N, C-alpha and C positions, 0 to 999 in steps of 0.2 A: 438402836433406835427405830421406832414404827415410822414406815412410811405411808406416803399418800393421805395424809390426815385422819391415819387412824388412831393416832393419840388423842387426837380432838375428840374425835367419838366417844374414846373409851373416857375420857374427861366428863363430858358430857352426859353420858350414862350414867356416871358414879354420882354426879351431881343428881339428875332429874331423880336417880332411886332412892337417894338418900331423902330428896325432898317429899316424895311420893310415901314415904314410909314415916313422915313426920318429922324429921329433923329440922333444928332450926337453921334458918341462914347463914348465922354467926356461926354454928358448929360445921357447917359446910364450907363456908369461907377458910376458916381454920385446917381443915382436913383438906381441903384442895390447895390448900397455900395462896389463895387469892390474898394480893396486898389490900384491895379494894371490895366492899360488897357490891358495890356496882357489876364487878366483873362477875360474882358469884351468879348474882340475880341472870346475866344473861346464858348461864348453863341452866337454870333451874325452869323447864318445862314440866307442866304436870298434864297428865294422861287427863280424857275428858271424867274418868272415873273418879278422880281426885278431885276435880272442881266439883263434882255432883256431890262427894261426901264434904266438903267444905261450906258447900250452900247448907246440906243437912243438918250442919252443926248448929245456925240459926233456928230451924224447927225444934230441936232438942235444949228445951229450957232447962232441963234437971240433968242434963249430962255432964259428969264430972270427967276431968281429965286428970290421971296422975303425974306426978313429976317426970316420967320417963314419957309422955306423950299418947298413953294409951287409955281409950275411953273405957271408961266403967260401965256405963250407959249408953250404949253406941246409940246414934240417933235413928230413927225409922228412915226407910226408902223414902225418898222424894213422890208426891203424888202429880201426876200429870194433870 
């Protein structure tokens, strides 16, 4: 068994990295073995760049997303 909360940190990192790479909350819930989506959402913290990318989706009207979640036409950078 991992001590001093390291297992918690590992689970948190696992969920966060999946989220930042575009995995759905439901997929993360299943992979993490959470009974409730609420538990999964507590683990899903996004990096600042992931938040910028999410907002950039609003700027890219023509961007398409394939079924695997990869952008075929990535959005342009946000303007200051």
